[in-house]
Steps between C-alpha positions, in 0.01 A plus 500: 500500500558471875661764719791362700348669807202262466700177459467388862123469455527298178485119551685449171826624653722348770752683721855386441587473867237227547665265248666188638868443428554838333701797624431862395727801447329737257784702350278772349378595847844630599796629305675167426392495134599630157359848570670542838181625663164377623269435206199389705500767770212424735321260263450147634623279215563178692229307311446247224191364332394177662601290199855632506521485880407130503751438222775673696431282803516192277836615360633554853386152610668341198826681572500425874446128433808485278739757646489495879526846651431685175205737458355742248538871572245732336656828381194643323141386443199724442609821326208739452440653160567851636848388609565333163407827329739697724785251433436521126536879508844452656628226266337584166767568239777342712651149481298411813181534296548146369458357851157649568161444337342802337218607733258512208544128446526433871753327721393160629612634838209745481254211495659334803607207283879550487777482755867588516681244714836366602630223727598507867741232605558348845550772757288737292793589273380647170629283216765618256306500173778655295337841468297718730124540512390748233854504359416599144797344324551189284628318810137481620373330182414127534490482120875573496612242756715295264672811365548646849651176629733474203624855552542457874246772589298238687624200696336156480385522863313823426323357198421186700322712761306682230387164365387391847297817535342467155415133555339570836293782354396279207360250749279783628368584152737788431718569199792740469630757255807477274661814642423493876594198713283636785165561321224239473144526369225268614287361220459642150591869470248569221214341693595691815484831313159415351325319784627655823458847649801726521589654833539874506 
């Protein structure tokens, strides 16, 4: 296990703000998140493992080559185990529990191998993805796209943007979740949990 305070000295991690073609607005630093308060406090969480960082740059390059003026905006990246434990205490036993990994098993965020992202369009306008970041409702579920389109909850343009985001991330070695359009893991989750150190 690695303390987040020691990350800057670890060559296996890369600072988000050094990545080419990627913008950063970590929502858990401030109050613009599901909890309505800062979840990171003074912790510096603007990091990814090198593998995921390189993949994110590759995803951004792929997107920029196909959609001029569009970029990837990172909303969350490294989430230390101590923060995951604090979040779990707040959400356990509530419907929100289904959107967070049990800290005993470990969030892929806590290994620096997951990101929450969205798209910025020309003029730095945040894309309309049909639901908000960390909106814990069925409208956020990629697995329900056909149903959500048929019912009118989502519009075709919103689903189209979600597909663009998912395809770009796939070109960087990431794969998404069925219930969060914004979340992407890099590599195999089981291998990450076994082979990589968790950040506390």
